[in-house]
mmJSON file of the N, C-alpha and C atoms, coordinates in Angstrom:
{"data_MODEL":{"atom_site":{
"group_PDB":["ATOM","ATOM","ATOM","ATOM","ATOM","ATOM","ATOM","ATOM","ATOM","ATOM","ATOM","ATOM","ATOM","ATOM","ATOM","ATOM","ATOM","ATOM","ATOM","ATOM","ATOM","ATOM","ATOM","ATOM","ATOM","ATOM","ATOM","ATOM","ATOM","ATOM","ATOM","ATOM","ATOM","ATOM","ATOM","ATOM","ATOM","ATOM","ATOM","ATOM","ATOM","ATOM","ATOM","ATOM","ATOM","ATOM","ATOM","ATOM","ATOM","ATOM","ATOM","ATOM","ATOM","ATOM","ATOM","ATOM","ATOM","ATOM","ATOM","ATOM","ATOM","ATOM","ATOM","ATOM","ATOM","ATOM","ATOM","ATOM","ATOM","ATOM","ATOM","ATOM","ATOM","ATOM","ATOM","ATOM","ATOM","ATOM","ATOM","ATOM","ATOM","ATOM","ATOM","ATOM","ATOM","ATOM","ATOM","ATOM","ATOM","ATOM","ATOM","ATOM","ATOM","ATOM","ATOM","ATOM","ATOM","ATOM","ATOM","ATOM","ATOM","ATOM","ATOM","ATOM","ATOM","ATOM","ATOM","ATOM","ATOM","ATOM","ATOM","ATOM","ATOM","ATOM","ATOM","ATOM","ATOM","ATOM","ATOM","ATOM","ATOM","ATOM","ATOM","ATOM","ATOM","ATOM","ATOM","ATOM","ATOM","ATOM","ATOM","ATOM","ATOM","ATOM","ATOM","ATOM","ATOM","ATOM","ATOM","ATOM","ATOM","ATOM","ATOM","ATOM","ATOM","ATOM","ATOM","ATOM","ATOM","ATOM","ATOM","ATOM","ATOM","ATOM","ATOM","ATOM","ATOM","ATOM","ATOM","ATOM","ATOM","ATOM","ATOM","ATOM","ATOM","ATOM","ATOM","ATOM","ATOM","ATOM","ATOM","ATOM","ATOM","ATOM","ATOM","ATOM","ATOM","ATOM","ATOM","ATOM","ATOM","ATOM","ATOM","ATOM","ATOM","ATOM","ATOM","ATOM","ATOM","ATOM","ATOM","ATOM","ATOM","ATOM","ATOM","ATOM","ATOM","ATOM","ATOM","ATOM","ATOM","ATOM","ATOM","ATOM"],
"id":[1,2,3,4,5,6,7,8,9,10,11,12,13,14,15,16,17,18,19,20,21,22,23,24,25,26,27,28,29,30,31,32,33,34,35,36,37,38,39,40,41,42,43,44,45,46,47,48,49,50,51,52,53,54,55,56,57,58,59,60,61,62,63,64,65,66,67,68,69,70,71,72,73,74,75,76,77,78,79,80,81,82,83,84,85,86,87,88,89,90,91,92,93,94,95,96,97,98,99,100,101,102,103,104,105,106,107,108,109,110,111,112,113,114,115,116,117,118,119,120,121,122,123,124,125,126,127,128,129,130,131,132,133,134,135,136,137,138,139,140,141,142,143,144,145,146,147,148,149,150,151,152,153,154,155,156,157,158,159,160,161,162,163,164,165,166,167,168,169,170,171,172,173,174,175,176,177,178,179,180,181,182,183,184,185,186,187,188,189,190,191,192,193,194,195,196,197,198,199,200,201,202,203,204],
"type_symbol":["N","C","C","N","C","C","N","C","C","N","C","C","N","C","C","N","C","C","N","C","C","N","C","C","N","C","C","N","C","C","N","C","C","N","C","C","N","C","C","N","C","C","N","C","C","N","C","C","N","C","C","N","C","C","N","C","C","N","C","C","N","C","C","N","C","C","N","C","C","N","C","C","N","C","C","N","C","C","N","C","C","N","C","C","N","C","C","N","C","C","N","C","C","N","C","C","N","C","C","N","C","C","N","C","C","N","C","C","N","C","C","N","C","C","N","C","C","N","C","C","N","C","C","N","C","C","N","C","C","N","C","C","N","C","C","N","C","C","N","C","C","N","C","C","N","C","C","N","C","C","N","C","C","N","C","C","N","C","C","N","C","C","N","C","C","N","C","C","N","C","C","N","C","C","N","C","C","N","C","C","N","C","C","N","C","C","N","C","C","N","C","C","N","C","C","N","C","C","N","C","C","N","C","C"],
"label_atom_id":["N","CA","C","N","CA","C","N","CA","C","N","CA","C","N","CA","C","N","CA","C","N","CA","C","N","CA","C","N","CA","C","N","CA","C","N","CA","C","N","CA","C","N","CA","C","N","CA","C","N","CA","C","N","CA","C","N","CA","C","N","CA","C","N","CA","C","N","CA","C","N","CA","C","N","CA","C","N","CA","C","N","CA","C","N","CA","C","N","CA","C","N","CA","C","N","CA","C","N","CA","C","N","CA","C","N","CA","C","N","CA","C","N","CA","C","N","CA","C","N","CA","C","N","CA","C","N","CA","C","N","CA","C","N","CA","C","N","CA","C","N","CA","C","N","CA","C","N","CA","C","N","CA","C","N","CA","C","N","CA","C","N","CA","C","N","CA","C","N","CA","C","N","CA","C","N","CA","C","N","CA","C","N","CA","C","N","CA","C","N","CA","C","N","CA","C","N","CA","C","N","CA","C","N","CA","C","N","CA","C","N","CA","C","N","CA","C","N","CA","C","N","CA","C","N","CA","C","N","CA","C","N","CA","C","N","CA","C"],
"label_alt_id":[null,null,null,null,null,null,null,null,null,null,null,null,null,null,null,null,null,null,null,null,null,null,null,null,null,null,null,null,null,null,null,null,null,null,null,null,null,null,null,null,null,null,null,null,null,null,null,null,null,null,null,null,null,null,null,null,null,null,null,null,null,null,null,null,null,null,null,null,null,null,null,null,null,null,null,null,null,null,null,null,null,null,null,null,null,null,null,null,null,null,null,null,null,null,null,null,null,null,null,null,null,null,null,null,null,null,null,null,null,null,null,null,null,null,null,null,null,null,null,null,null,null,null,null,null,null,null,null,null,null,null,null,null,null,null,null,null,null,null,null,null,null,null,null,null,null,null,null,null,null,null,null,null,null,null,null,null,null,null,null,null,null,null,null,null,null,null,null,null,null,null,null,null,null,null,null,null,null,null,null,null,null,null,null,null,null,null,null,null,null,null,null,null,null,null,null,null,null,null,null,null,null,null,null],
"label_comp_id":["UNK","UNK","UNK","UNK","UNK","UNK","UNK","UNK","UNK","UNK","UNK","UNK","UNK","UNK","UNK","UNK","UNK","UNK","UNK","UNK","UNK","UNK","UNK","UNK","UNK","UNK","UNK","UNK","UNK","UNK","UNK","UNK","UNK","UNK","UNK","UNK","UNK","UNK","UNK","UNK","UNK","UNK","UNK","UNK","UNK","UNK","UNK","UNK","UNK","UNK","UNK","UNK","UNK","UNK","UNK","UNK","UNK","UNK","UNK","UNK","UNK","UNK","UNK","UNK","UNK","UNK","UNK","UNK","UNK","UNK","UNK","UNK","UNK","UNK","UNK","UNK","UNK","UNK","UNK","UNK","UNK","UNK","UNK","UNK","UNK","UNK","UNK","UNK","UNK","UNK","UNK","UNK","UNK","UNK","UNK","UNK","UNK","UNK","UNK","UNK","UNK","UNK","UNK","UNK","UNK","UNK","UNK","UNK","UNK","UNK","UNK","UNK","UNK","UNK","UNK","UNK","UNK","UNK","UNK","UNK","UNK","UNK","UNK","UNK","UNK","UNK","UNK","UNK","UNK","UNK","UNK","UNK","UNK","UNK","UNK","UNK","UNK","UNK","UNK","UNK","UNK","UNK","UNK","UNK","UNK","UNK","UNK","UNK","UNK","UNK","UNK","UNK","UNK","UNK","UNK","UNK","UNK","UNK","UNK","UNK","UNK","UNK","UNK","UNK","UNK","UNK","UNK","UNK","UNK","UNK","UNK","UNK","UNK","UNK","UNK","UNK","UNK","UNK","UNK","UNK","UNK","UNK","UNK","UNK","UNK","UNK","UNK","UNK","UNK","UNK","UNK","UNK","UNK","UNK","UNK","UNK","UNK","UNK","UNK","UNK","UNK","UNK","UNK","UNK"],
"label_asym_id":["A","A","A","A","A","A","A","A","A","A","A","A","A","A","A","A","A","A","A","A","A","A","A","A","A","A","A","A","A","A","A","A","A","A","A","A","A","A","A","A","A","A","A","A","A","A","A","A","A","A","A","A","A","A","A","A","A","A","A","A","A","A","A","A","A","A","A","A","A","A","A","A","A","A","A","A","A","A","A","A","A","A","A","A","A","A","A","A","A","A","A","A","A","A","A","A","A","A","A","A","A","A","A","A","A","A","A","A","A","A","A","A","A","A","A","A","A","A","A","A","A","A","A","A","A","A","A","A","A","A","A","A","A","A","A","A","A","A","A","A","A","A","A","A","A","A","A","A","A","A","A","A","A","A","A","A","A","A","A","A","A","A","A","A","A","A","A","A","A","A","A","A","A","A","A","A","A","A","A","A","A","A","A","A","A","A","A","A","A","A","A","A","A","A","A","A","A","A","A","A","A","A","A","A"],
"label_entity_id":["1","1","1","1","1","1","1","1","1","1","1","1","1","1","1","1","1","1","1","1","1","1","1","1","1","1","1","1","1","1","1","1","1","1","1","1","1","1","1","1","1","1","1","1","1","1","1","1","1","1","1","1","1","1","1","1","1","1","1","1","1","1","1","1","1","1","1","1","1","1","1","1","1","1","1","1","1","1","1","1","1","1","1","1","1","1","1","1","1","1","1","1","1","1","1","1","1","1","1","1","1","1","1","1","1","1","1","1","1","1","1","1","1","1","1","1","1","1","1","1","1","1","1","1","1","1","1","1","1","1","1","1","1","1","1","1","1","1","1","1","1","1","1","1","1","1","1","1","1","1","1","1","1","1","1","1","1","1","1","1","1","1","1","1","1","1","1","1","1","1","1","1","1","1","1","1","1","1","1","1","1","1","1","1","1","1","1","1","1","1","1","1","1","1","1","1","1","1","1","1","1","1","1","1"],
"label_seq_id":[1,1,1,2,2,2,3,3,3,4,4,4,5,5,5,6,6,6,7,7,7,8,8,8,9,9,9,10,10,10,11,11,11,12,12,12,13,13,13,14,14,14,15,15,15,16,16,16,17,17,17,18,18,18,19,19,19,20,20,20,21,21,21,22,22,22,23,23,23,24,24,24,25,25,25,26,26,26,27,27,27,28,28,28,29,29,29,30,30,30,31,31,31,32,32,32,33,33,33,34,34,34,35,35,35,36,36,36,37,37,37,38,38,38,39,39,39,40,40,40,41,41,41,42,42,42,43,43,43,44,44,44,45,45,45,46,46,46,47,47,47,48,48,48,49,49,49,50,50,50,51,51,51,52,52,52,53,53,53,54,54,54,55,55,55,56,56,56,57,57,57,58,58,58,59,59,59,60,60,60,61,61,61,62,62,62,63,63,63,64,64,64,65,65,65,66,66,66,67,67,67,68,68,68],
"pdbx_PDB_ins_code":[null,null,null,null,null,null,null,null,null,null,null,null,null,null,null,null,null,null,null,null,null,null,null,null,null,null,null,null,null,null,null,null,null,null,null,null,null,null,null,null,null,null,null,null,null,null,null,null,null,null,null,null,null,null,null,null,null,null,null,null,null,null,null,null,null,null,null,null,null,null,null,null,null,null,null,null,null,null,null,null,null,null,null,null,null,null,null,null,null,null,null,null,null,null,null,null,null,null,null,null,null,null,null,null,null,null,null,null,null,null,null,null,null,null,null,null,null,null,null,null,null,null,null,null,null,null,null,null,null,null,null,null,null,null,null,null,null,null,null,null,null,null,null,null,null,null,null,null,null,null,null,null,null,null,null,null,null,null,null,null,null,null,null,null,null,null,null,null,null,null,null,null,null,null,null,null,null,null,null,null,null,null,null,null,null,null,null,null,null,null,null,null,null,null,null,null,null,null,null,null,null,null,null,null],
"Cartn_x":[-11.832,-10.64,-10.798,-9.793,-9.844,-8.887,-9.412,-8.666,-8.668,-7.508,-7.417,-7.588,-8.566,-8.909,-8.849,-8.065,-8.028,-8.845,-9.838,-10.691,-10.32,-9.656,-9.124,-10.216,-11.339,-12.363,-12.933,-12.965,-13.483,-12.363,-11.151,-10.012,-10.041,-10.871,-10.983,-10.347,-9.94,-9.402,-10.356,-10.703,-11.639,-11.008,-11.439,-11.088,-12.329,-12.249,-13.401,-13.23,-14.3,-14.3,-14.997,-14.256,-14.795,-14.656,-15.424,-15.327,-14.085,-13.71,-12.563,-12.78,-11.688,-11.689,-12.435,-12.531,-13.139,-12.154,-12.708,-11.906,-12.113,-11.294,-11.436,-12.863,-13.418,-14.786,-15.799,-15.617,-16.508,-16.379,-15.151,-14.9,-15.609,-15.465,-16.103,-17.615,-18.176,-19.62,-20.082,-19.325,-19.7,-19.632,-18.785,-18.641,-19.532,-20.203,-21.051,-20.272,-19.082,-18.211,-18.131,-18.332,-18.242,-16.777,-16.441,-15.056,-14.545,-15.453,-15.028,-14.612,-14.882,-14.567,-13.2,-12.562,-11.329,-10.26,-9.037,-7.935,-7.556,-7.728,-7.389,-5.896,-5.334,-3.926,-3.879,-3.293,-3.19,-1.729,-1.408,-0.043,0.984,0.61,1.534,1.535,0.716,0.679,-0.726,-0.816,-2.108,-2.626,-3.902,-4.511,-5.857,-6.453,-7.788,-8.825,-10.09,-11.142,-11.253,-10.536,-10.545,-9.485,-8.653,-7.578,-8.154,-7.634,-8.071,-7.415,-8.203,-7.712,-7.349,-6.363,-5.916,-6.003,-6.127,-6.182,-4.955,-5.185,-4.092,-3.664,-4.259,-3.924,-4.279,-3.529,-3.828,-4.199,-5.383,-5.915,-6.13,-5.737,-6.032,-6.938,-8.02,-8.934,-8.731,-7.936,-7.566,-8.595,-8.993,-10.005,-9.46,-10.325,-10.004,-10.402,-9.476,-9.74,-9.658,-10.664,-10.628,-11.06,-10.751,-11.116,-10.366,-10.527,-9.871,-9.404],
"Cartn_y":[-175.024,-174.79,-175.548,-176.329,-177.128,-176.552,-176.451,-175.911,-176.963,-177.215,-178.123,-177.284,-177.658,-176.864,-177.727,-177.272,-177.899,-177.032,-177.622,-176.901,-177.369,-176.517,-176.901,-177.32,-176.597,-176.898,-178.306,-178.837,-180.196,-181.204,-180.694,-181.567,-182.272,-181.783,-182.448,-181.648,-182.367,-181.762,-182.083,-181.049,-181.211,-180.695,-181.245,-180.735,-180.025,-178.704,-177.882,-177.393,-177.471,-176.998,-175.645,-174.597,-173.237,-172.679,-171.641,-170.969,-170.093,-169.741,-168.858,-167.525,-166.898,-165.607,-165.632,-166.804,-166.894,-166.366,-165.901,-165.354,-166.198,-165.948,-166.637,-166.462,-165.271,-165.013,-165.924,-166.192,-167.105,-168.526,-168.922,-170.239,-170.37,-169.363,-169.395,-169.486,-168.715,-168.74,-170.125,-170.756,-172.085,-173.137,-172.894,-173.825,-173.466,-172.313,-171.872,-171.455,-170.869,-170.447,-168.925,-168.333,-166.888,-166.452,-165.363,-164.868,-164.516,-164.202,-163.843,-165.055,-166.263,-167.487,-168.074,-167.59,-168.225,-167.211,-167.712,-166.979,-167.789,-167.201,-167.95,-167.892,-169.034,-169.131,-169.777,-169.074,-169.597,-169.836,-171.078,-171.447,-170.963,-171.048,-170.722,-169.273,-168.406,-166.995,-166.601,-165.832,-165.333,-164.342,-164.49,-163.627,-163.114,-162.202,-161.692,-162.433,-162.193,-162.851,-162.316,-161.256,-160.698,-161.33,-162.194,-162.846,-163.74,-163.581,-164.39,-165.761,-166.775,-168.153,-168.595,-169.476,-170.047,-171.566,-172.209,-173.663,-174.25,-175.206,-175.874,-175.233,-174.084,-173.453,-174.374,-174.246,-174.959,-173.928,-174.099,-173.15,-173.863,-173.202,-173.682,-172.653,-173.118,-172.254,-172.528,-171.663,-171.864,-171.205,-171.902,-171.413,-170.254,-169.252,-168.143,-168.556,-168.417,-168.784,-167.527,-167.329,-166.174,-166.618,-165.829,-166.172,-165.28,-165.559,-164.682,-165.368],
"Cartn_z":[-61.217,-60.438,-59.125,-58.764,-57.538,-56.492,-55.267,-54.132,-53.03,-52.447,-51.303,-50.037,-49.208,-48.025,-46.769,-45.78,-44.466,-43.522,-42.874,-41.925,-40.522,-39.777,-38.471,-37.497,-37.45,-36.435,-36.565,-37.783,-37.973,-38.211,-38.467,-38.702,-40.046,-40.959,-42.255,-43.384,-44.408,-45.617,-46.752,-47.53,-48.641,-49.926,-51.04,-52.355,-52.865,-52.998,-53.368,-54.803,-55.567,-56.954,-56.989,-57.333,-57.388,-58.798,-59.095,-60.383,-60.462,-61.68,-61.886,-61.174,-60.754,-60.066,-58.739,-58.115,-56.784,-55.748,-54.664,-53.574,-52.319,-51.314,-50.036,-49.504,-49.635,-49.182,-49.854,-51.15,-51.87,-51.326,-51.031,-50.455,-49.107,-48.251,-46.939,-47.065,-47.989,-48.206,-48.645,-49.537,-50.023,-48.914,-47.912,-46.795,-45.603,-45.675,-44.568,-43.34,-43.572,-42.466,-42.442,-41.268,-41.105,-41.087,-41.786,-41.779,-40.38,-39.455,-38.098,-37.277,-37.784,-37.052,-37.378,-38.453,-38.918,-39.319,-39.451,-40.073,-41.307,-42.509,-43.717,-44.03,-44.387,-44.765,-46.154,-47.122,-48.489,-48.822,-49.149,-49.516,-48.489,-47.196,-46.12,-45.658,-46.287,-45.905,-45.464,-44.378,-43.917,-44.953,-45.317,-46.33,-45.823,-46.581,-46.255,-47.094,-46.793,-47.554,-48.984,-49.301,-50.663,-51.568,-51.006,-51.761,-52.864,-54.082,-55.22,-55.15,-55.443,-55.441,-56.852,-56.944,-58.218,-58.128,-59.262,-59.318,-58.626,-57.736,-57.041,-55.736,-55.373,-54.093,-52.936,-51.858,-50.623,-49.563,-48.999,-48.024,-46.7,-45.625,-44.277,-43.627,-43.031,-42.303,-40.821,-40.189,-38.781,-37.873,-36.843,-35.918,-35.076,-34.87,-33.984,-32.581,-31.644,-30.262,-29.412,-28.574,-27.671,-26.289,-25.347,-23.977,-23.011,-21.768,-20.811,-19.59],
"occupancy":[1.0,1.0,1.0,1.0,1.0,1.0,1.0,1.0,1.0,1.0,1.0,1.0,1.0,1.0,1.0,1.0,1.0,1.0,1.0,1.0,1.0,1.0,1.0,1.0,1.0,1.0,1.0,1.0,1.0,1.0,1.0,1.0,1.0,1.0,1.0,1.0,1.0,1.0,1.0,1.0,1.0,1.0,1.0,1.0,1.0,1.0,1.0,1.0,1.0,1.0,1.0,1.0,1.0,1.0,1.0,1.0,1.0,1.0,1.0,1.0,1.0,1.0,1.0,1.0,1.0,1.0,1.0,1.0,1.0,1.0,1.0,1.0,1.0,1.0,1.0,1.0,1.0,1.0,1.0,1.0,1.0,1.0,1.0,1.0,1.0,1.0,1.0,1.0,1.0,1.0,1.0,1.0,1.0,1.0,1.0,1.0,1.0,1.0,1.0,1.0,1.0,1.0,1.0,1.0,1.0,1.0,1.0,1.0,1.0,1.0,1.0,1.0,1.0,1.0,1.0,1.0,1.0,1.0,1.0,1.0,1.0,1.0,1.0,1.0,1.0,1.0,1.0,1.0,1.0,1.0,1.0,1.0,1.0,1.0,1.0,1.0,1.0,1.0,1.0,1.0,1.0,1.0,1.0,1.0,1.0,1.0,1.0,1.0,1.0,1.0,1.0,1.0,1.0,1.0,1.0,1.0,1.0,1.0,1.0,1.0,1.0,1.0,1.0,1.0,1.0,1.0,1.0,1.0,1.0,1.0,1.0,1.0,1.0,1.0,1.0,1.0,1.0,1.0,1.0,1.0,1.0,1.0,1.0,1.0,1.0,1.0,1.0,1.0,1.0,1.0,1.0,1.0,1.0,1.0,1.0,1.0,1.0,1.0,1.0,1.0,1.0,1.0,1.0,1.0],
"B_iso_or_equiv":[0.0,0.0,0.0,0.0,0.0,0.0,0.0,0.0,0.0,0.0,0.0,0.0,0.0,0.0,0.0,0.0,0.0,0.0,0.0,0.0,0.0,0.0,0.0,0.0,0.0,0.0,0.0,0.0,0.0,0.0,0.0,0.0,0.0,0.0,0.0,0.0,0.0,0.0,0.0,0.0,0.0,0.0,0.0,0.0,0.0,0.0,0.0,0.0,0.0,0.0,0.0,0.0,0.0,0.0,0.0,0.0,0.0,0.0,0.0,0.0,0.0,0.0,0.0,0.0,0.0,0.0,0.0,0.0,0.0,0.0,0.0,0.0,0.0,0.0,0.0,0.0,0.0,0.0,0.0,0.0,0.0,0.0,0.0,0.0,0.0,0.0,0.0,0.0,0.0,0.0,0.0,0.0,0.0,0.0,0.0,0.0,0.0,0.0,0.0,0.0,0.0,0.0,0.0,0.0,0.0,0.0,0.0,0.0,0.0,0.0,0.0,0.0,0.0,0.0,0.0,0.0,0.0,0.0,0.0,0.0,0.0,0.0,0.0,0.0,0.0,0.0,0.0,0.0,0.0,0.0,0.0,0.0,0.0,0.0,0.0,0.0,0.0,0.0,0.0,0.0,0.0,0.0,0.0,0.0,0.0,0.0,0.0,0.0,0.0,0.0,0.0,0.0,0.0,0.0,0.0,0.0,0.0,0.0,0.0,0.0,0.0,0.0,0.0,0.0,0.0,0.0,0.0,0.0,0.0,0.0,0.0,0.0,0.0,0.0,0.0,0.0,0.0,0.0,0.0,0.0,0.0,0.0,0.0,0.0,0.0,0.0,0.0,0.0,0.0,0.0,0.0,0.0,0.0,0.0,0.0,0.0,0.0,0.0,0.0,0.0,0.0,0.0,0.0,0.0],
"pdbx_formal_charge":[null,null,null,null,null,null,null,null,null,null,null,null,null,null,null,null,null,null,null,null,null,null,null,null,null,null,null,null,null,null,null,null,null,null,null,null,null,null,null,null,null,null,null,null,null,null,null,null,null,null,null,null,null,null,null,null,null,null,null,null,null,null,null,null,null,null,null,null,null,null,null,null,null,null,null,null,null,null,null,null,null,null,null,null,null,null,null,null,null,null,null,null,null,null,null,null,null,null,null,null,null,null,null,null,null,null,null,null,null,null,null,null,null,null,null,null,null,null,null,null,null,null,null,null,null,null,null,null,null,null,null,null,null,null,null,null,null,null,null,null,null,null,null,null,null,null,null,null,null,null,null,null,null,null,null,null,null,null,null,null,null,null,null,null,null,null,null,null,null,null,null,null,null,null,null,null,null,null,null,null,null,null,null,null,null,null,null,null,null,null,null,null,null,null,null,null,null,null,null,null,null,null,null,null],
"auth_seq_id":[1,1,1,2,2,2,3,3,3,4,4,4,5,5,5,6,6,6,7,7,7,8,8,8,9,9,9,10,10,10,11,11,11,12,12,12,13,13,13,14,14,14,15,15,15,16,16,16,17,17,17,18,18,18,19,19,19,20,20,20,21,21,21,22,22,22,23,23,23,24,24,24,25,25,25,26,26,26,27,27,27,28,28,28,29,29,29,30,30,30,31,31,31,32,32,32,33,33,33,34,34,34,35,35,35,36,36,36,37,37,37,38,38,38,39,39,39,40,40,40,41,41,41,42,42,42,43,43,43,44,44,44,45,45,45,46,46,46,47,47,47,48,48,48,49,49,49,50,50,50,51,51,51,52,52,52,53,53,53,54,54,54,55,55,55,56,56,56,57,57,57,58,58,58,59,59,59,60,60,60,61,61,61,62,62,62,63,63,63,64,64,64,65,65,65,66,66,66,67,67,67,68,68,68],
"auth_comp_id":["UNK","UNK","UNK","UNK","UNK","UNK","UNK","UNK","UNK","UNK","UNK","UNK","UNK","UNK","UNK","UNK","UNK","UNK","UNK","UNK","UNK","UNK","UNK","UNK","UNK","UNK","UNK","UNK","UNK","UNK","UNK","UNK","UNK","UNK","UNK","UNK","UNK","UNK","UNK","UNK","UNK","UNK","UNK","UNK","UNK","UNK","UNK","UNK","UNK","UNK","UNK","UNK","UNK","UNK","UNK","UNK","UNK","UNK","UNK","UNK","UNK","UNK","UNK","UNK","UNK","UNK","UNK","UNK","UNK","UNK","UNK","UNK","UNK","UNK","UNK","UNK","UNK","UNK","UNK","UNK","UNK","UNK","UNK","UNK","UNK","UNK","UNK","UNK","UNK","UNK","UNK","UNK","UNK","UNK","UNK","UNK","UNK","UNK","UNK","UNK","UNK","UNK","UNK","UNK","UNK","UNK","UNK","UNK","UNK","UNK","UNK","UNK","UNK","UNK","UNK","UNK","UNK","UNK","UNK","UNK","UNK","UNK","UNK","UNK","UNK","UNK","UNK","UNK","UNK","UNK","UNK","UNK","UNK","UNK","UNK","UNK","UNK","UNK","UNK","UNK","UNK","UNK","UNK","UNK","UNK","UNK","UNK","UNK","UNK","UNK","UNK","UNK","UNK","UNK","UNK","UNK","UNK","UNK","UNK","UNK","UNK","UNK","UNK","UNK","UNK","UNK","UNK","UNK","UNK","UNK","UNK","UNK","UNK","UNK","UNK","UNK","UNK","UNK","UNK","UNK","UNK","UNK","UNK","UNK","UNK","UNK","UNK","UNK","UNK","UNK","UNK","UNK","UNK","UNK","UNK","UNK","UNK","UNK","UNK","UNK","UNK","UNK","UNK","UNK"],
"auth_asym_id":["A","A","A","A","A","A","A","A","A","A","A","A","A","A","A","A","A","A","A","A","A","A","A","A","A","A","A","A","A","A","A","A","A","A","A","A","A","A","A","A","A","A","A","A","A","A","A","A","A","A","A","A","A","A","A","A","A","A","A","A","A","A","A","A","A","A","A","A","A","A","A","A","A","A","A","A","A","A","A","A","A","A","A","A","A","A","A","A","A","A","A","A","A","A","A","A","A","A","A","A","A","A","A","A","A","A","A","A","A","A","A","A","A","A","A","A","A","A","A","A","A","A","A","A","A","A","A","A","A","A","A","A","A","A","A","A","A","A","A","A","A","A","A","A","A","A","A","A","A","A","A","A","A","A","A","A","A","A","A","A","A","A","A","A","A","A","A","A","A","A","A","A","A","A","A","A","A","A","A","A","A","A","A","A","A","A","A","A","A","A","A","A","A","A","A","A","A","A","A","A","A","A","A","A"],
"auth_atom_id":["N","CA","C","N","CA","C","N","CA","C","N","CA","C","N","CA","C","N","CA","C","N","CA","C","N","CA","C","N","CA","C","N","CA","C","N","CA","C","N","CA","C","N","CA","C","N","CA","C","N","CA","C","N","CA","C","N","CA","C","N","CA","C","N","CA","C","N","CA","C","N","CA","C","N","CA","C","N","CA","C","N","CA","C","N","CA","C","N","CA","C","N","CA","C","N","CA","C","N","CA","C","N","CA","C","N","CA","C","N","CA","C","N","CA","C","N","CA","C","N","CA","C","N","CA","C","N","CA","C","N","CA","C","N","CA","C","N","CA","C","N","CA","C","N","CA","C","N","CA","C","N","CA","C","N","CA","C","N","CA","C","N","CA","C","N","CA","C","N","CA","C","N","CA","C","N","CA","C","N","CA","C","N","CA","C","N","CA","C","N","CA","C","N","CA","C","N","CA","C","N","CA","C","N","CA","C","N","CA","C","N","CA","C","N","CA","C","N","CA","C","N","CA","C","N","CA","C","N","CA","C","N","CA","C","N","CA","C"],
"pdbx_PDB_model_num":[1,1,1,1,1,1,1,1,1,1,1,1,1,1,1,1,1,1,1,1,1,1,1,1,1,1,1,1,1,1,1,1,1,1,1,1,1,1,1,1,1,1,1,1,1,1,1,1,1,1,1,1,1,1,1,1,1,1,1,1,1,1,1,1,1,1,1,1,1,1,1,1,1,1,1,1,1,1,1,1,1,1,1,1,1,1,1,1,1,1,1,1,1,1,1,1,1,1,1,1,1,1,1,1,1,1,1,1,1,1,1,1,1,1,1,1,1,1,1,1,1,1,1,1,1,1,1,1,1,1,1,1,1,1,1,1,1,1,1,1,1,1,1,1,1,1,1,1,1,1,1,1,1,1,1,1,1,1,1,1,1,1,1,1,1,1,1,1,1,1,1,1,1,1,1,1,1,1,1,1,1,1,1,1,1,1,1,1,1,1,1,1,1,1,1,1,1,1,1,1,1,1,1,1]
}}}
């Protein structure tokens, strides 16, 4: 299953090959990204790391910004 992933912090887009029934959390683990560092968006909707991925999904990993 291939997923198109845009990683905002690096500005790069990757095509990632994952196993069936993979979730956003599995994707993050494969990329070495902590869930606390990003907001995942799948096909235009904000999702949680438990969201199941399907072949052809487009995921954006948006950076969390904090400060004061």
